[in-house]
C-alpha positions in Angstrom: 0.0 0.0 -0.1 2.8 2.3 0.7 4.1 1.1 -2.2 2.4 2.5 -4.9 3.9 4.4 -7.3 7.4 2.8 -6.5 9.1 0.8 -8.7 10.3 -2.4 -7.4 14.3 -4.2 -8.0 12.4 -6.7 -9.9 10.8 -3.8 -12.0 14.0 -2.8 -13.1 14.8 -3.8 -17.0 17.7 -2.6 -19.0 17.3 -0.6 -22.2 19.3 -2.8 -24.4 18.1 -0.6 -27.9 19.8 2.1 -25.9 23.3 1.6 -24.6 26.2 3.2 -24.7 30.1 3.4 -23.9 31.5 6.4 -22.1 34.9 8.2 -23.5 36.2 11.1 -21.3 38.9 13.4 -22.8 40.1 16.8 -20.8 43.3 18.6 -21.3 43.9 18.4 -17.6 42.9 22.3 -17.2 39.3 23.4 -17.9 38.2 21.2 -20.2 36.2 17.5 -19.7 34.7 16.0 -22.2 32.1 13.0 -22.3 31.3 11.4 -25.4 28.6 8.6 -25.4 29.1 6.3 -28.4 25.8 4.4 -29.0 26.4 0.4 -29.0 24.2 -2.5 -29.7 23.9 -5.2 -27.0 27.2 -6.7 -28.4 29.6 -3.9 -27.7 29.9 -3.2 -31.2 29.2 0.5 -32.5 25.7 1.6 -33.3 26.0 3.7 -36.7 22.8 4.5 -36.7 22.4 6.6 -33.5 24.9 9.7 -33.4 27.3 10.1 -30.2 26.3 12.4 -27.7 28.3 14.8 -26.2 28.5 16.2 -22.9 31.3 19.2 -21.3 32.0 19.8 -17.8 34.3 22.8 -16.4 34.6 24.8 -13.2 33.9 28.4 -12.8 35.3 30.5 -9.9 32.6 32.3 -7.8 32.9 33.9 -4.1 31.6 31.0 -3.3 34.1 28.8 -4.6 34.6 26.5 -7.8 31.3 25.7 -9.1 30.7 22.9 -11.6 28.9 23.7 -14.7 28.1 21.2 -17.5 26.0 21.1 -20.7 25.2 19.3 -24.2 27.8 20.1 -26.3 26.3 19.9 -30.2 29.0 18.2 -32.9 29.1 14.8 -34.9 33.0 14.0 -33.9 35.0 14.6 -31.3 36.5 17.4 -32.7 33.6 19.7 -33.2 32.9 19.2 -29.9 36.1 20.3 -28.8 35.3 23.6 -30.9 31.8 23.5 -29.7 33.4 23.3 -25.7 33.7 27.1 -25.3 29.9 28.2 -26.9 28.0 25.5 -24.9 29.9 26.0 -21.6 28.8 29.9 -22.2 25.4 29.0 -22.6 25.5 27.1 -19.3 26.6 29.7 -17.6 24.5 32.0 -19.2 21.2 30.5 -18.5 22.5 29.7 -14.7 23.2 33.2 -14.3 19.7 33.7 -15.2 18.3 31.4 -13.0 20.1 32.6 -10.0 18.7 36.0 -11.5 14.8 34.5 -11.1 15.1 32.5 -7.8 16.7 35.8 -6.2 13.8 37.9 -7.7 11.3 35.7 -6.4 12.6 35.6 -3.4 12.9 39.6 -3.1 9.3 39.4 -3.8 8.2 37.3 -1.3 5.5 39.0 1.1 5.9 37.9 4.6 2.0 38.6 6.7 2.1 39.1 10.0 0.1 36.8 11.8 -2.9 37.6 14.1 -2.6 37.2 17.8 -5.5 37.0 20.6 -7.0 40.0 20.4 -5.7 40.9 16.8 -2.5 41.9 18.1 0.3 41.3 15.7 2.7 38.3 16.5 6.5 38.5 15.2 7.4 34.9 14.4 
């Protein structure tokens, strides 16, 4: 009854039509690119699907380093490397926009004091 909507271990099934091999490439400075190469169940490359590239770097903030991850357009590692800077810049811009929106929402919150006995305002 309490497990309604939850998957049990017996419900786990590997999607054998959606397998990928993972390779990571780094310059040991700022760039880390992960390539997910589609593979068939026997481990051979599945030429009918395109690889997926993601990038990661860290940016320094007043609170310390913050990891930035993004999807990178490209069909080859060379294309992904060339597109890495722009993809990271877009991810940083998106993160900054989300932070500004969260700050705006937080600043616009209205705190309504509770009325206590006799209509007196209670704080806290």
